Backbone bond lengths (Angstrom), bond angles and torsions (degrees), N, CA, C in turn:
res aa  C-N    CA-C-N  psi(-1)  N-CA   C-N-CA  omega(-1)  CA-C   N-CA-C  phi
1 M - - - 1.457 - - 1.543 111.35 -
2 Q 1.330 115.72 141.96 1.445 120.29 175.19 1.526 110.48 -72.03
3 K 1.319 116.02 150.14 1.465 121.25 178.60 1.525 109.39 -90.17
4 L 1.302 116.83 119.22 1.460 123.17 -179.94 1.526 106.85 -114.63
5 V 1.326 115.82 122.90 1.456 121.91 179.43 1.519 110.15 -111.91
6 V 1.316 115.37 130.31 1.461 121.42 -179.56 1.537 109.23 -112.44
7 I 1.330 116.01 133.48 1.467 121.57 169.83 1.536 106.03 -112.09
8 S 1.321 116.43 114.91 1.469 118.17 -177.14 1.515 111.84 -113.44
9 G 1.345 115.58 149.82 1.456 121.86 179.15 1.515 111.12 -128.55
10 S 1.320 114.72 -165.14 1.474 119.55 -171.05 1.524 113.48 -63.62
11 G 1.363 116.70 -22.71 1.457 118.31 -178.09 1.518 114.52 -58.71
12 I 1.359 116.49 -33.57 1.459 118.43 -179.61 1.530 110.44 -75.10
13 S 1.309 116.96 -31.48 1.476 119.06 179.96 1.524 112.85 -78.31
14 Q 1.313 117.25 -31.89 1.465 120.40 -178.94 1.542 110.92 -61.50
15 E 1.320 117.31 -31.33 1.479 118.04 179.51 1.521 112.42 -70.62
16 S 1.305 116.62 -14.31 1.463 120.66 173.56 1.524 112.73 -91.17
17 G 1.330 115.32 0.76 1.463 119.02 -179.04 1.502 115.09 93.25
18 I 1.352 117.75 12.41 1.454 120.74 177.68 1.522 108.43 -79.28
19 P 1.345 117.36 115.31 1.456 118.38 -178.14 1.541 111.17 -79.15
20 T 1.321 115.50 151.18 1.460 119.64 170.11 1.509 108.20 -78.31
21 Y 1.323 116.66 171.07 1.463 121.91 177.13 1.539 109.75 -52.91
22 R 1.313 115.49 -46.33 1.481 119.12 -177.08 1.520 111.98 -67.48
23 D 1.330 117.16 -25.26 1.437 120.14 -178.10 1.526 114.58 -86.85
24 M 1.339 116.87 -9.32 1.466 119.43 -175.72 1.509 112.00 -68.01
25 G 1.345 117.02 -36.04 1.461 121.61 175.12 1.503 113.32 67.88
26 G 1.313 115.24 -167.01 1.452 121.91 176.71 1.528 113.10 60.68
27 L 1.306 114.77 -135.32 1.449 123.54 -176.29 1.520 112.95 -53.99
28 W 1.333 115.92 -39.96 1.465 120.27 -170.23 1.544 112.42 -72.00
29 E 1.334 118.02 -13.28 1.458 119.90 176.20 1.531 112.10 -68.14
30 K 1.323 116.03 -16.05 1.476 120.92 -178.79 1.520 113.03 -82.65
31 Y 1.359 114.62 -10.54 1.475 117.23 -171.22 1.542 109.64 -119.28
32 S 1.309 114.10 158.02 1.471 120.83 179.02 1.534 110.18 -95.20
33 F 1.331 116.03 166.81 1.452 121.13 175.01 1.537 110.02 -55.85
34 E 1.335 116.05 -40.30 1.447 119.85 -176.94 1.531 112.76 -64.03
35 E 1.317 117.00 -31.59 1.453 120.30 178.64 1.502 112.88 -76.56
36 L 1.354 117.05 -29.84 1.434 121.17 -172.77 1.527 114.68 -102.89
37 A 1.328 116.75 -21.88 1.457 119.46 -171.68 1.540 112.04 -148.22
38 S 1.321 113.32 58.54 1.466 119.68 176.61 1.528 110.19 -152.06
39 P 1.296 118.84 156.28 1.462 120.81 176.49 1.533 112.35 -56.60
40 M 1.343 117.09 -39.20 1.455 118.96 -179.96 1.511 111.92 -68.33
41 G 1.360 115.59 -38.91 1.452 118.74 176.17 1.530 111.41 -60.31
42 W 1.339 116.03 -38.82 1.463 121.37 178.69 1.530 110.24 -64.49
43 I 1.311 117.11 -43.49 1.452 120.59 178.37 1.514 112.15 -62.94
44 N 1.332 115.09 -43.36 1.490 119.63 -174.89 1.520 111.82 -74.07
45 N 1.350 117.24 -38.29 1.456 117.14 -173.84 1.549 109.14 -152.23
46 P 1.326 119.39 74.23 1.455 120.73 -177.75 1.525 114.13 -60.28
47 E 1.321 117.19 -32.60 1.486 119.33 -179.29 1.510 110.46 -66.14
48 L 1.352 116.71 -39.92 1.470 119.46 178.03 1.527 110.84 -63.12
49 V 1.328 116.87 -41.78 1.479 121.13 -179.59 1.527 109.05 -64.89
50 L 1.323 117.86 -44.99 1.449 120.56 179.03 1.494 112.02 -61.52
51 N 1.329 118.16 -41.35 1.471 122.20 179.58 1.508 110.02 -62.76
52 F 1.336 116.70 -40.46 1.451 120.50 179.63 1.531 111.20 -62.21
53 Y 1.317 116.83 -47.23 1.464 119.48 -179.97 1.516 112.38 -72.37
54 N 1.316 118.18 -29.50 1.452 120.72 174.38 1.542 109.91 -62.01
55 A 1.335 115.86 -42.11 1.460 119.96 178.40 1.517 111.38 -63.62
56 R 1.346 116.48 -43.26 1.475 119.51 178.21 1.537 110.75 -64.91
57 R 1.330 116.17 -38.96 1.471 119.15 -179.28 1.498 110.94 -66.61
58 K 1.338 116.74 -39.61 1.451 121.36 179.48 1.554 109.13 -61.72
59 Q 1.328 116.98 -43.29 1.460 119.52 177.55 1.513 112.62 -62.97
60 L 1.358 115.55 -40.05 1.468 119.44 179.02 1.535 110.96 -59.95
61 L 1.302 117.44 -42.63 1.445 121.02 -177.06 1.510 113.30 -63.93
62 E 1.333 115.22 -19.23 1.467 120.37 179.53 1.556 111.62 -92.33
63 C 1.327 115.46 -2.45 1.466 120.89 -179.01 1.526 112.07 -102.51
64 K 1.333 116.30 161.21 1.431 122.38 179.74 1.517 110.51 -131.27
65 P 1.344 117.30 155.22 1.472 119.87 175.28 1.521 111.16 -55.81
66 N 1.298 117.78 146.50 1.463 121.81 177.80 1.526 110.32 -105.68
67 P 1.328 118.78 177.24 1.458 121.08 -177.51 1.528 113.85 -54.09
68 G 1.332 118.33 -30.55 1.461 119.95 176.98 1.518 111.87 -59.82
69 H 1.322 115.76 -46.01 1.457 120.74 176.31 1.534 110.98 -63.74
70 I 1.321 115.61 -43.16 1.449 120.67 -174.32 1.544 110.64 -65.77
71 F 1.327 118.02 -43.24 1.441 121.04 -179.47 1.516 111.63 -68.52
72 L 1.331 118.40 -29.51 1.460 120.18 174.94 1.541 109.04 -66.36
73 K 1.302 117.60 -39.67 1.468 121.26 175.78 1.542 109.72 -61.50
74 K 1.324 117.12 -43.53 1.466 120.18 -178.86 1.527 111.62 -62.68
75 L 1.323 116.50 -31.76 1.467 119.72 179.95 1.521 112.63 -66.66
76 E 1.351 116.80 -18.69 1.471 120.18 177.69 1.522 112.35 -63.54
77 E 1.337 116.76 -19.58 1.485 119.95 178.91 1.543 108.89 -71.47
78 F 1.313 118.76 -19.39 1.469 120.81 -172.84 1.518 113.75 -122.61
79 F 1.320 117.21 -14.49 1.463 120.48 -177.11 1.547 109.87 -138.53
80 K 1.318 114.45 155.56 1.474 119.51 171.79 1.529 105.93 -87.25
81 I 1.322 116.89 110.07 1.449 121.62 -169.02 1.516 112.91 -110.44
82 S 1.342 114.99 134.09 1.475 121.65 168.11 1.510 106.23 -121.54
83 I 1.344 116.02 135.11 1.448 121.14 177.50 1.525 108.57 -112.68
84 I 1.322 114.87 127.35 1.460 121.82 173.04 1.538 105.48 -110.40
85 T 1.342 116.26 116.29 1.457 117.33 -175.59 1.510 110.79 -118.79
86 Q 1.329 114.03 142.73 1.462 121.09 173.19 1.531 110.14 -86.37
87 N 1.327 117.38 -6.28 1.471 122.44 -176.27 1.518 110.12 -84.51
88 I 1.331 115.84 148.27 1.470 120.07 179.81 1.537 111.44 -100.06
89 D 1.340 117.24 1.93 1.446 120.38 177.01 1.525 110.88 -82.54
90 D 1.322 116.47 174.37 1.473 121.80 -176.65 1.518 110.93 -114.29
91 L 1.335 118.41 27.03 1.456 119.74 -175.80 1.523 113.52 -69.22
92 H 1.334 117.48 -31.98 1.465 118.74 175.97 1.530 109.54 -61.78
93 E 1.317 115.70 -45.70 1.491 119.45 179.64 1.516 111.31 -64.94
94 R 1.301 117.04 -41.01 1.470 119.11 -178.68 1.530 111.92 -68.82
95 A 1.322 116.66 -21.33 1.464 120.07 174.63 1.542 110.89 -81.22
96 G 1.313 116.54 -12.00 1.461 120.85 178.42 1.473 117.48 107.59
97 S 1.352 118.01 0.05 1.472 119.83 177.39 1.524 109.42 -62.88
98 S 1.304 114.76 136.68 1.467 119.40 -169.47 1.531 115.36 -103.24
99 N 1.340 117.85 -9.37 1.453 120.12 -177.12 1.523 109.29 -136.97
100 V 1.341 115.59 89.52 1.460 122.71 -173.93 1.524 110.02 -123.98
101 L 1.321 116.26 126.01 1.461 122.96 173.22 1.518 109.36 -108.13
102 H 1.324 116.76 123.38 1.462 122.87 179.95 1.528 110.15 -96.19
103 L 1.312 116.04 109.89 1.477 118.67 -178.54 1.528 111.56 -66.94
104 H 1.319 117.61 -37.27 1.447 120.86 -171.69 1.514 113.99 -110.10
105 G 1.351 116.24 19.38 1.439 120.57 175.67 1.525 112.21 93.65
106 E 1.349 114.19 -173.21 1.460 120.82 -175.02 1.525 108.83 -136.69
107 I 1.310 115.75 122.23 1.443 121.79 -174.84 1.536 113.44 -66.92
108 R 1.321 116.69 -24.02 1.464 118.97 -178.68 1.524 112.34 -90.67
109 K 1.345 114.66 16.18 1.471 120.24 174.71 1.509 109.00 -127.49
110 A 1.357 114.41 157.48 1.451 121.51 176.27 1.513 109.35 -127.70
111 R 1.342 116.39 156.81 1.432 119.00 176.49 1.520 110.26 -138.09
112 S 1.326 114.86 159.79 1.455 120.59 179.80 1.521 110.37 -69.40
113 T 1.307 115.73 147.08 1.450 120.92 177.93 1.533 111.74 -79.77
114 I 1.328 118.75 -12.99 1.447 119.60 178.07 1.531 113.28 -115.97
115 N 1.341 116.93 -9.60 1.460 121.40 179.97 1.529 107.42 -138.48
116 Q 1.349 116.15 94.94 1.462 118.48 -173.12 1.522 112.74 -68.31
117 N 1.306 117.95 -11.08 1.463 122.07 177.95 1.535 112.09 -84.68
118 Y 1.338 116.53 -10.76 1.486 119.01 176.55 1.515 108.13 -90.00
119 I 1.310 115.76 105.70 1.476 123.21 -176.05 1.514 109.67 -126.77
120 V 1.279 117.98 132.12 1.479 121.33 -179.12 1.521 109.72 -133.58
121 N 1.328 115.71 154.96 1.464 120.65 173.78 1.517 110.94 -74.65
122 I 1.310 117.09 146.35 1.458 122.49 176.00 1.510 108.41 -95.36
123 D 1.304 116.31 123.29 1.472 122.11 -179.28 1.522 107.72 -84.61
124 G 1.334 116.31 105.84 1.444 119.99 -179.11 1.517 111.55 91.95
125 A 1.344 116.15 -153.13 1.459 120.77 -172.18 1.526 113.10 -97.24
126 Y 1.328 118.26 -16.68 1.443 118.98 -164.61 1.525 115.54 -112.44
127 L 1.354 114.86 133.50 1.436 123.49 168.20 1.515 105.45 -122.01
128 N 1.305 118.43 126.17 1.466 121.61 -168.57 1.511 113.03 -122.80
129 I 1.325 114.07 162.43 1.460 118.80 172.31 1.512 107.65 -61.77
130 G 1.316 115.99 132.53 1.466 121.02 -177.11 1.516 113.27 103.84
131 D 1.341 117.45 -12.60 1.444 120.92 175.02 1.546 107.20 -81.81
132 K 1.333 115.29 112.61 1.472 119.51 -169.50 1.531 111.60 -124.07
133 C 1.343 113.78 160.16 1.461 120.12 174.22 1.537 108.49 -81.97
134 P 1.344 118.79 170.74 1.476 120.42 -179.54 1.527 113.75 -58.04
135 Q 1.315 117.45 -21.56 1.471 120.64 179.38 1.537 112.31 -86.45
136 G 1.333 115.51 2.34 1.456 120.12 176.68 1.493 116.35 87.31
137 S 1.326 117.26 12.50 1.476 121.15 -178.65 1.528 110.14 -97.23
138 Q 1.341 115.94 144.12 1.459 120.81 178.19 1.536 110.95 -60.54
139 L 1.341 116.68 137.60 1.465 121.37 174.49 1.541 109.47 -80.43
140 R 1.304 115.65 144.23 1.458 123.79 177.46 1.497 109.89 -122.47
141 P 1.335 119.61 162.44 1.457 121.00 175.05 1.558 110.36 -59.16
142 H 1.309 115.85 139.49 1.451 120.79 179.33 1.517 109.23 -86.89
143 V 1.334 115.04 67.56 1.468 121.78 -179.78 1.538 107.98 -134.09
144 V 1.311 114.14 156.97 1.489 119.19 177.09 1.517 108.22 -88.19
145 W 1.329 115.13 119.83 1.474 120.29 179.92 1.517 110.79 -92.50
146 F 1.327 116.10 164.61 1.444 122.45 176.60 1.548 108.73 -56.49
147 G 1.315 114.30 130.07 1.463 119.76 -179.18 1.513 113.62 91.62
148 E 1.339 118.34 -3.89 1.454 121.19 178.71 1.534 108.71 -100.12
149 E 1.324 115.24 153.37 1.463 121.09 -179.62 1.518 111.54 -73.67
150 V 1.302 116.19 140.05 1.469 121.65 175.02 1.527 106.13 -87.97
151 T 1.321 117.12 88.48 1.459 122.94 -169.84 1.527 112.80 -70.61
152 E 1.324 118.16 -18.52 1.477 120.43 -177.86 1.541 112.91 -83.78
153 I 1.340 117.39 -4.38 1.467 119.29 -177.96 1.516 112.80 -56.05
154 P 1.325 121.33 -46.48 1.474 119.95 179.18 1.510 112.87 -58.53
155 N 1.349 117.30 -39.14 1.468 120.43 176.69 1.535 111.97 -65.76
156 A 1.337 114.26 -39.62 1.467 119.45 179.15 1.542 110.69 -65.10
157 I 1.328 116.96 -38.89 1.475 119.84 178.15 1.524 110.58 -61.16
158 K 1.328 116.78 -43.66 1.478 120.02 -179.85 1.524 110.56 -61.33
159 I 1.316 117.64 -36.57 1.458 120.77 179.38 1.518 110.70 -68.59
160 V 1.332 117.22 -46.97 1.473 121.90 -178.01 1.523 109.90 -61.99
161 E 1.331 117.43 -35.26 1.454 120.64 -179.28 1.522 112.64 -63.51
162 T 1.337 117.50 -19.87 1.479 121.73 179.81 1.532 112.68 -90.67
163 A 1.330 117.67 -5.91 1.463 121.27 -171.13 1.528 111.34 -68.95
164 E 1.335 113.61 130.86 1.459 120.86 168.90 1.516 110.75 -96.56
165 I 1.343 113.63 -27.55 1.465 122.49 171.84 1.522 106.81 -129.97
166 L 1.333 116.76 131.88 1.457 120.59 178.80 1.502 109.27 -118.38
167 V 1.345 115.90 130.36 1.470 121.58 179.35 1.517 109.41 -124.93
168 V 1.310 116.56 126.71 1.463 123.02 176.21 1.505 108.51 -111.54
169 I 1.350 116.75 125.89 1.478 120.28 -174.34 1.517 110.21 -127.91
170 G 1.333 115.66 127.22 1.471 120.11 167.32 1.482 116.20 64.13
171 T 1.322 118.19 35.50 1.478 121.06 176.87 1.514 108.71 -141.17
172 S 1.320 116.20 145.27 1.471 122.01 -177.15 1.512 112.95 -76.48
173 L 1.347 116.84 -9.31 1.453 121.38 -174.73 1.544 111.32 58.67
174 N 1.342 114.61 34.06 1.461 119.37 -176.83 1.533 111.24 -125.30
175 V 1.326 117.37 5.53 1.480 120.59 -179.33 1.526 107.45 -113.44
176 Y 1.354 113.22 117.92 1.461 118.81 179.98 1.514 110.79 -99.92
177 P 1.355 118.01 151.50 1.450 126.04 12.85 1.559 115.23 -86.09
178 A 1.344 118.73 -5.63 1.437 119.81 -175.68 1.515 112.61 -58.53
179 A 1.332 118.85 -36.92 1.442 122.45 -177.52 1.511 113.72 -63.30
180 S 1.341 115.97 -22.24 1.477 119.33 -179.09 1.523 111.88 -76.74
181 L 1.301 119.18 -12.05 1.459 121.18 -174.72 1.530 112.79 -62.53
182 I 1.332 118.06 -31.60 1.441 120.26 -177.59 1.518 113.35 -60.79
183 Y 1.315 116.29 -23.35 1.470 120.78 -176.24 1.535 111.62 -78.59
184 Y 1.292 118.26 -4.09 1.473 122.18 179.65 1.524 111.60 -100.11
185 A 1.344 116.76 0.40 1.483 119.89 -176.08 1.524 109.36 -89.13
186 N 1.314 116.79 57.50 1.472 121.21 -177.02 1.539 113.99 -69.39
187 K 1.317 115.91 -24.42 1.460 120.40 -177.41 1.542 112.07 -88.84
188 A 1.328 115.97 -11.92 1.468 120.13 -173.44 1.521 110.54 -71.39
189 K 1.315 115.32 120.23 1.479 121.54 177.97 1.517 111.61 -86.10
190 H 1.340 115.43 -21.51 1.486 120.26 -179.84 1.512 107.39 -133.64
191 K 1.350 115.87 134.05 1.455 121.28 179.21 1.535 108.63 -132.66
192 F 1.314 116.74 134.19 1.438 122.12 -179.05 1.539 109.47 -127.39
193 L 1.319 115.43 140.57 1.442 122.92 172.12 1.504 109.61 -121.10
194 I 1.349 116.74 121.22 1.469 122.45 179.90 1.499 108.56 -109.82
195 D 1.316 116.44 109.63 1.468 121.69 179.52 1.521 108.69 -165.97
196 P 1.329 117.25 135.98 1.475 118.46 -175.67 1.531 113.09 -81.46
197 G 1.326 116.65 -15.07 1.462 119.83 -176.70 1.497 114.15 -100.38
198 S 1.310 115.66 -172.23 1.447 121.06 176.99 1.523 108.90 -77.22
199 V 1.278 117.19 147.99 1.478 122.40 -177.09 1.515 108.70 -91.95
200 A 1.352 115.82 122.58 1.449 120.51 -176.08 1.535 110.15 -70.25
201 N 1.299 117.56 -36.12 1.465 121.00 -177.78 1.549 109.31 -84.66
202 T 1.298 116.03 100.86 1.453 120.12 -172.55 1.532 113.33 -87.70
203 T 1.339 115.97 3.07 1.463 119.44 -175.58 1.518 111.71 -91.55
204 I 1.345 118.37 -5.52 1.437 119.03 -177.95 1.536 110.00 -71.18
205 E 1.283 114.42 144.42 1.485 119.83 -179.31 1.537 107.56 -134.32
206 G 1.304 113.47 149.36 1.464 119.17 174.48 1.489 116.13 78.82
207 F 1.334 117.71 14.03 1.460 122.20 178.71 1.518 110.08 -94.34
208 E 1.324 117.27 133.94 1.456 120.92 166.21 1.505 107.30 -86.77
209 I 1.333 116.65 122.75 1.469 120.64 -173.74 1.546 109.68 -97.08
210 I 1.312 115.00 127.07 1.473 121.66 174.37 1.524 105.64 -107.50
211 R 1.319 118.11 104.69 1.468 121.95 -174.85 1.513 110.32 -86.31
212 E 1.304 114.08 72.77 1.458 121.90 177.51 1.536 108.82 -142.53
213 K 1.326 115.17 160.14 1.447 117.92 170.90 1.521 109.95 -65.62
214 A 1.333 116.18 165.41 1.441 120.63 -170.26 1.533 113.25 -57.02
215 G 1.329 118.50 -46.15 1.437 120.68 -176.48 1.529 113.52 -57.69
216 K 1.326 116.14 -51.45 1.466 120.90 178.05 1.533 110.79 -72.03
217 G 1.276 117.07 -37.22 1.460 121.31 -177.65 1.522 113.46 -64.23
218 V 1.333 117.88 -41.32 1.460 120.84 180.00 1.524 110.19 -71.70
219 E 1.341 117.19 -30.58 1.442 120.26 174.90 1.524 110.59 -65.43
220 I 1.341 117.27 -40.85 1.448 122.08 176.41 1.517 109.78 -62.91
221 L 1.338 115.65 -42.86 1.480 121.31 178.56 1.522 109.08 -59.49
222 Y 1.321 116.90 -46.64 1.462 121.32 179.74 1.522 110.97 -57.40
223 N 1.300 116.02 -44.54 1.483 119.56 179.00 1.515 111.70 -63.98
224 K 1.329 116.98 -38.31 1.455 120.69 179.74 1.529 111.63 -66.74
225 L 1.321 116.66 -42.38 1.458 121.50 -173.70 1.513 113.67 -85.57
226 V 1.313 116.71 -33.47 1.462 120.61 -173.65 1.527 112.01 -103.64
227 L 1.321 115.62 -48.27 1.465 119.39 -177.98 1.520 113.82 -91.83
228 K 1.361 114.18 -9.72 1.480 120.87 176.15 1.526 111.78 58.39
229 K 1.348 114.12 46.53 1.467 118.49 176.42 1.487 112.56 -140.72
């Protein structure tokens, strides 16, 4: 089987109804990224940060994978697929994809504030003050906050280097370090970009662009790769 590597961004999740920070509205419009998603914000007001992620987690649990996720799963019948996602939701996994690397963490998991290797699943939507690891430290969302290192980048680079086919879905290719991953796909003979808008990163070369939203775009990709039409 050929190795197909997918880099996915927020565009694929938005079709399932996952709102961006700016789209959440209400209370969260009063706060900055730094207050809700940074180490300093956590130090200053951990309860506010937990409430923000609890609200996002609750919304996620009400959403379902869309055709974009489903068609990626179907492609596993014909290709050896690895998905590298910038998204913190679990919609790829819920659609059945079996090999997913989360660059920015996973919202349905928590980790210790003193031992980053202690990671647990969150049962339901809520992580609360007083939820602690065995060492007695408060649990925090297992996500990469602004100012924190994206530790999975080296692993993502290794995956992209193996790609024979590279597919980029629902991302502007303008957020680093994730945007730099495309430059490691030296073995890829075919490259596809699925996005309905204009591409911010104008330096990419050799990509076939499918100007559709993720759901329709991945279906078109499936037809191109599997049905040859």
